[in-house]
C-alpha angles and dihedrals in degrees: 000000000000117000092211116129112273133214119216092276132109126279111246126229120222112282097010111143144135123276109276090198093068108162117251113235123223137232090259090057089054091050090051090052091048091053091049094050092042087061095044101041111018100036092034092050093047091048096048093044092048093049093045092054090044091051089051093049096044091045091056091045093050092050091051097044104039091260093306090141094064095099096046088047092053091049092048093049093048094049094043092046093052092048094050091044090053092049092047091049091051092052092045092051090048091050092049093048094047091047090056091050091048091050088061090059095242122155133027122314120249090233091059095078136040090236091052092050091050091049093047097049093041092054090047088053091053100042105003097138092049090050091051092051101038108018106026094166087068097043121100122228122205108271142163108244132204117180088350094302127112116252123222108237097218122104094263094047094048093045091053094046096044108035091163096047116164132191093254117075127192111193121202122203119186129216136252114322093355131114136206095278090066088078087067095064111136090358093147092049092046098042094251140329126294089263099050092046094048089049093052097040104038109012097253117152108224116222118192122200129200112209138189094235092185091076120086118276090241092054092048088049089058091048091049093053092048092048095046093049091052091045092055093045092055100034113129094235132028109276116237102175141010128199123184127204120191129185116211108312088012089073091054091050090052091052091047091050090051090056096054114104118218137193092233115117091220107035117200091241089070086074095045110112105161137032114190119185124191116201092335116167096228089164097033139277121266093215093056090047090050091054089052092051091044091054092054093046093050091052091061095072119058092213093061101023091102090067089059087064090063091053091045089061089071113123129253087250091061090045090053089058089065094078107007118208105303094154099050114100126217126256105262095224099044126089115230123211117185122195124194134176139193141188108259117347125338090244097049118103090240093052093048093046102043104021108191090340093270108035130034121227093247092057095043090050092043090233126125124159105305093350120098114164095191108031093176096045124123109240125206122182122194114200123203092027135111131220096272096045087075090070089077116002126152095226092048091051093050090052094045091049090053094046092050098039 
């Protein structure tokens, strides 16, 4: 058993992993889900808000008229209730009918188009755990992807997917609601992605994962360890070195995976030399924390409490962004490189306040007052850049190329 620090997640047995042949849902499945959530969230929120305001208005009227508004209130509530019930029934029937059509496999697959992939991964980021528990055919599992398709992690599948496999692997993990194609942003302008350029310049084999970012970071850490162990066991050549690059939440998932103990005699982390995080909220993200506070504030007033329900649907993955992983230590043998960005200059009021729009520099560099999670880490700060610029930025690539030389 490894003595590495553990999170509160399960210990994995050798070979345990998620199914790489996860079925790809279709557009009709997505429409069925949209109809279902339209009934639950949109219609339900409109109904509850309407009735709360009506209760307030009729309550004032009744107090001022010796309860003379009781009859109009009863009529209003009956009419409004029947209208909302009819609308809800229509959406429910539509969702049921579409679900039956989707079960027959009719229509295009979400993964067949860039728009479909964006929709699928974004929805998983928002409600990924709920999808896994209630609509598993729409939930993503963690997979290695090549040309958008999942790769079997046995020897034959890996050999076919990576015919030019080398002994140095650089693994890319995207952020919340993203997918592996996001690493290709501005690739024509930049002369390629990080992965293609590292492959050409230094012989690294890029590995891209697609992740259900709506699951908790700890759960994705378990899935990452299982996947990486199976990947190494089936890789066409003996692996000498692994580097991991995570954007935003992807960096937290890497850290969570590094903290999972396994029963394997040669854990994959023994080969891990470099962990590079790009805009990762190691100490939490202000926007996610603001959503949490907003949800609690909305719930205080009956007239707007229904809107809190929408915010409360946010996934465990989003909730994990509120505080990051301040208690999780680093692997002693790995080198950590932390990249941050900000709008304007780092010393400008805008840069200090907003960071890269989603994560402040202090959180991305894991440094706050006397706290420094990675005292020996290399820090790189990119001014005049937003959160998503870090997915393919010339200064970041120059630094990564030097770190992985």
